C-alpha positions in Angstrom: 97.9 -71.2 -22.3 96.3 -70.6 -25.3 97.7 -68.7 -28.1 96.1 -65.7 -30.3 97.1 -65.1 -33.5 97.3 -61.5 -34.6 96.5 -60.4 -38.1 98.0 -57.2 -38.9 96.0 -55.3 -41.3 93.0 -57.5 -40.5 90.3 -56.7 -37.8 87.1 -58.9 -36.4 85.8 -57.3 -33.9 83.6 -59.6 -32.8 82.6 -63.1 -33.8 79.2 -62.2 -35.6 81.2 -60.0 -38.1 83.0 -60.8 -40.8 86.9 -60.3 -40.8 87.6 -57.1 -42.6 90.8 -54.6 -43.2 91.5 -52.1 -40.5 92.5 -49.6 -43.1 89.3 -50.0 -45.5 87.0 -51.7 -43.4 84.0 -52.0 -46.1 86.9 -54.7 -47.4 86.3 -58.0 -46.0 88.6 -60.9 -45.9 86.4 -63.0 -47.9 86.2 -60.5 -51.0 89.9 -60.6 -51.5 89.9 -64.6 -51.1 86.7 -64.5 -53.3 89.5 -63.5 -56.1 91.6 -66.2 -55.4 89.1 -68.8 -55.4 87.4 -67.8 -58.1 90.0 -66.3 -60.4 93.4 -68.2 -59.1 95.2 -64.9 -58.9 98.3 -64.4 -56.7 97.9 -62.1 -54.4 100.1 -59.9 -56.9 97.9 -60.2 -59.2 95.1 -59.1 -56.7 96.9 -56.1 -55.8 97.0 -55.1 -59.3 93.8 -55.6 -60.3 92.8 -53.9 -57.1 95.2 -51.2 -56.4 93.7 -49.7 -53.2 95.0 -52.5 -51.5 98.8 -53.1 -50.4 100.8 -56.4 -50.8 100.8 -56.7 -47.0 97.0 -56.3 -46.7 96.8 -59.1 -49.5 98.8 -61.4 -47.7 97.5 -60.9 -44.3 93.8 -61.5 -46.1 94.7 -64.7 -47.4 96.9 -65.7 -43.9 93.7 -65.2 -42.5 91.7 -67.6 -44.9 94.4 -70.2 -44.5 94.4 -70.0 -40.8 89.9 -69.7 -40.7 88.9 -71.5 -43.6 85.4 -72.9 -42.5 84.8 -69.6 -41.6 85.4 -67.5 -44.6 84.1 -70.5 -46.9 80.5 -70.4 -44.9 80.6 -66.5 -45.4 81.2 -66.7 -49.0 78.6 -69.5 -48.7 75.8 -67.7 -47.4 76.7 -64.9 -49.7 76.4 -66.7 -52.6 72.8 -68.9 -51.3 71.4 -65.2 -50.3 72.2 -64.0 -54.1 71.0 -66.9 -56.2 67.4 -66.2 -55.6 68.1 -62.2 -56.7 69.7 -63.4 -59.7 66.8 -65.8 -60.5 64.6 -63.2 -60.4 66.1 -61.1 -62.9 67.6 -63.5 -65.1 65.1 -63.4 -68.1 
């Protein structure tokens, strides 16, 4: 028997789409995690910086990340690699 973990506030419609908030679907788990990784912000600080997030949404996003770290890290890395050539184009 396989147990499936349910993350309240998080949805992942299918394997090819990124995990995102249910309430604000344009906000991806990876975006929340990037603040944690880049700035070392706690969940409380993430919510203070982004007042549209609830504590429970931010905690759910971080729980999803810690349980699916390889998936989210890959999403972040891919986004970074796609942005690098664009940054170089506009750098003077």
